[in-house]
C-alpha positions in Angstrom: 125.5 109.3 86.8 125.2 106.6 84.7 123.1 103.4 86.3 124.8 100.1 86.8 124.4 97.0 84.9 122.2 95.1 86.7 121.2 92.0 84.0 117.3 92.6 85.0 114.7 90.5 83.2 111.9 92.8 81.3 109.8 93.0 83.7 110.2 92.5 87.7 108.0 90.0 89.1 109.4 88.4 91.6 113.5 88.5 93.5 113.5 84.4 93.0 116.7 83.7 91.0 117.7 87.3 90.8 122.1 87.3 91.2 123.1 88.7 94.6 125.3 91.4 91.6 121.9 92.5 90.1 120.6 93.2 93.8 123.5 95.1 94.5 123.3 97.1 91.5 120.0 98.2 92.1 120.7 99.0 95.8 123.7 101.0 94.8 121.6 102.9 92.2 118.8 103.8 95.0 121.5 104.5 97.2 122.7 107.1 95.1 118.9 108.4 94.2 118.4 108.7 98.7 121.5 110.9 98.4 119.9 113.4 95.7 121.8 112.3 93.1 119.7 111.5 89.6 118.1 113.1 86.4 114.8 114.6 86.9 114.6 114.0 82.7 115.7 110.7 82.5 111.7 109.2 81.8 110.9 112.1 79.9 108.0 111.4 77.8 107.6 107.6 79.1 104.1 107.0 80.2 103.4 104.8 83.3 100.2 103.4 84.8 99.5 102.7 88.6 97.9 99.8 87.9 96.2 99.1 91.5 93.2 96.6 92.1 93.8 96.1 95.8 93.8 99.1 98.3 97.3 100.7 98.6 98.9 104.0 100.1 102.8 103.4 100.6 103.7 101.5 97.6 101.2 103.7 95.3 102.1 106.8 96.5 106.0 106.1 96.5 105.8 104.6 92.9 104.2 107.8 92.0 106.7 110.3 93.0 109.6 108.1 92.0 108.1 108.0 88.6 107.4 111.9 88.5 111.2 112.3 89.9 112.2 110.9 86.7 110.0 112.9 84.6 107.8 110.3 83.5 104.1 110.8 82.8 101.9 109.3 85.6 98.3 108.0 85.5 97.1 106.7 88.5 94.3 103.9 88.3 91.7 103.5 90.3 89.7 100.2 90.1 87.0 101.5 92.2 86.0 104.1 89.6 87.1 102.3 86.8 85.3 100.1 83.8 86.1 96.9 85.8 83.0 97.8 87.8 81.2 96.8 84.8 83.0 93.7 84.5 86.0 94.7 81.9 89.1 92.6 82.8 92.5 93.4 84.4 94.0 92.5 80.9 91.6 94.6 78.7 92.1 97.4 81.0 96.0 96.8 80.5 95.8 96.5 76.8 93.5 99.6 76.8 95.8 101.5 78.4 98.8 100.3 76.4 96.9 101.4 73.1 97.0 104.9 74.8 100.9 104.3 74.6 101.3 104.0 78.4 104.8 102.0 78.7 105.2 101.3 82.5 102.9 99.3 84.6 103.1 99.4 87.8 100.5 96.1 89.1 99.0 95.4 92.5 96.3 92.3 92.5 94.7 90.2 94.9 95.3 87.2 93.3 98.8 85.1 93.5 100.7 85.4 90.0 98.3 87.7 88.5 101.0 89.9 87.3 103.0 87.4 85.9 99.8 86.4 83.8 99.8 90.0 82.6 102.9 90.0 81.8 102.6 87.4 79.2 100.3 89.5 77.1 102.0 92.7 77.1 103.4 94.0 73.8 107.7 94.4 72.8 108.3 97.5 75.0 106.0 97.5 77.2 107.4 96.3 80.8 105.7 95.3 84.6 106.5 95.6 87.9 104.9 93.3 90.7 103.9 96.0 93.5 102.2 93.1 95.2 99.9 89.9 93.9 98.4 88.1 96.5 100.6 85.9 99.0 103.2 85.6 96.1 105.9 88.5 96.0 106.5 91.9 96.8 109.8 92.3 95.2 109.9 96.4 95.5 109.3 96.4 99.5 112.3 93.5 99.6 114.5 95.7 97.7 113.5 98.9 100.0 114.1 96.7 103.0 117.3 95.7 101.8 118.4 99.4 101.5 117.3 100.1 104.5 119.4 97.2 106.7 122.5 98.2 104.2 122.2 101.5 105.3 121.9 100.7 108.9 124.2 97.4 109.2 126.7 98.0 105.8 126.6 96.3 102.9 128.6 92.8 104.1 124.9 90.4 104.8 126.8 87.5 106.0 127.5 87.9 109.3 123.7 89.6 110.2 121.3 87.6 112.3 117.8 88.9 110.9 114.8 87.6 112.4 111.7 87.8 110.5 108.5 87.8 113.0 104.6 87.1 112.4 102.3 86.3 109.7 104.7 84.7 106.9 101.9 82.1 105.4 100.0 85.3 104.3 102.6 87.4 103.8 104.1 88.5 100.2 106.4 90.4 102.0 108.0 88.0 104.2 108.6 86.0 100.5 110.8 88.2 99.1 112.7 89.5 102.1 113.5 86.0 102.5 114.6 85.6 99.1 116.5 88.6 98.9 118.5 87.8 102.4 119.7 84.6 101.3 120.6 86.3 97.5 122.6 88.9 99.6 124.4 85.9 101.6 122.7 86.2 105.5 123.6 83.1 106.9 121.4 83.5 110.2 117.9 83.8 109.3 115.5 83.2 112.1 111.7 83.0 111.3 108.9 83.1 114.3 105.3 83.1 114.5 102.4 80.5 115.6 102.9 77.2 113.5 98.8 78.6 112.1 101.1 81.1 110.4 104.0 79.7 109.3 104.2 78.0 105.5 104.8 74.8 104.9 105.9 75.2 101.0 109.3 75.8 101.3 109.6 79.2 101.9 111.3 79.0 105.2 113.9 76.6 103.5 117.3 77.4 105.0 115.5 79.4 108.0 115.5 78.8 111.6 111.9 78.5 112.5 110.6 79.1 116.1 107.5 79.3 117.9 108.9 81.1 120.8 109.8 84.9 120.3 111.7 85.4 123.1 114.3 83.1 122.5 114.5 83.8 118.8 115.2 87.6 119.6 118.5 87.0 121.6 121.2 88.6 120.3 119.6 89.4 116.4 120.9 92.3 114.8 117.6 93.5 112.6 114.0 92.7 113.9 111.3 92.7 111.0 108.0 92.9 111.7 105.0 91.5 109.5 101.4 93.1 109.4 98.5 90.0 110.7 97.2 89.7 107.3 93.7 89.3 108.4 92.1 90.0 105.0 93.7 86.5 103.5 93.5 84.7 107.0 91.1 81.8 107.2 89.1 82.2 110.9 90.4 80.6 113.6 94.3 81.0 112.7 94.9 82.6 116.2 92.8 82.9 119.2 92.5 86.2 119.4 94.5 89.7 118.7 95.5 89.7 122.9 96.7 86.1 122.6 98.7 86.8 119.1 100.4 90.0 121.0 101.2 88.2 124.4 103.3 85.5 122.6 104.8 87.5 119.3 103.9 91.3 120.0 107.3 93.3 120.0 108.1 95.2 122.9 110.6 97.8 124.4 111.5 94.7 127.3 111.8 91.9 124.7 113.5 93.8 122.4 115.9 94.2 125.0 117.1 90.3 124.1 118.4 91.6 120.8 122.2 93.1 120.1 122.2 96.4 121.6 122.5 98.5 118.2 119.4 96.2 117.0 116.8 98.0 114.2 113.3 97.3 114.2 111.4 97.4 110.6 107.8 96.7 109.9 106.2 97.2 106.1 103.1 98.7 106.9 100.3 99.3 107.5 101.0 98.7 111.2 98.4 97.2 113.5 99.6 99.0 116.8 99.6 97.2 119.8 99.0 94.0 117.9 102.4 93.4 116.5 104.0 96.1 117.9 103.9 98.4 120.7 103.9 102.2 120.0 107.0 102.6 122.5 108.9 100.3 119.8 107.4 101.7 116.6 108.2 105.1 117.5 111.3 104.3 119.3 115.0 105.4 118.7 115.6 101.4 117.3 113.0 102.0 114.8 113.4 102.3 111.4 109.8 102.4 109.6 109.6 105.4 108.5 113.2 105.5 107.2 111.4 102.4 104.9 108.7 104.5 103.7 111.7 107.0 102.5 113.8 104.8 100.9 110.9 103.1 99.1 111.0 106.3 96.7 114.3 105.9 95.9 114.4 101.9 95.5 111.5 102.3 93.1 113.1 105.1 91.3 116.0 103.0 90.6 113.4 99.8 89.6 111.8 102.0 87.0 115.1 103.7 85.5 116.4 100.2 85.0 113.6 98.7 83.5 112.2 101.5 81.3 115.6 103.2 80.1 117.5 99.4 79.8 
């Protein structure tokens, strides 16, 4: 099966300004991979490194599986046991691996814009995928969330009512999800959270913003819960975890305000009993584990498009 033409840039750093046709093509290709239709030798002989300077479970493992299923040689870089502990910069680390013949780098970093900064210094033929940088972007998470929504609700996003709940201010996932939803034509995008956790940098442009979760839930087709980014958060932004759960935690009773066939999503890791209850996270409307599964297919589509294109 030939990959559709996607008009991707050389690197996937963000979903900002990607055309709808490009997103649709990637999602169609990812769906084919999810159904098991792919060439196990597509990336034969190509070395891919997961260059992670920040902890990860789902993103790192799914990129590793994605590259392996396409036949790539995969190197998993662990900053905690590398020369970065001796003072080597991220760029020097990348350039040394590049000198060994690595062509694809999947990079996670704690600093905003770090992956774009690295991309300015790589050789011709080297490609980078942003696996999450600071609070800026997490494009493949945005893509896998859109694939999950597409499977559940169909390819026409224009009629969907989608609610994003929680710590948008510190969430690279939320930024990529909102960019993708806009590009795919979603008219009714709602965002809900405490004022202290909502950004004022233009991220919420075109969204219906609320601080009342019960009201925001009315009739929505999808609820996208966010993790409280406590490692990036200043003290005092929320009174307590209990207070946050009372105001913004998704419970089974609250979920009844949404459409009867509404779906629930969460990028993980979940703070159970804070953002979402066990009953909802593990319930019949939850697509959380399907998101994880779709992560492999989406990342296969991205790696194939960049490294074969």
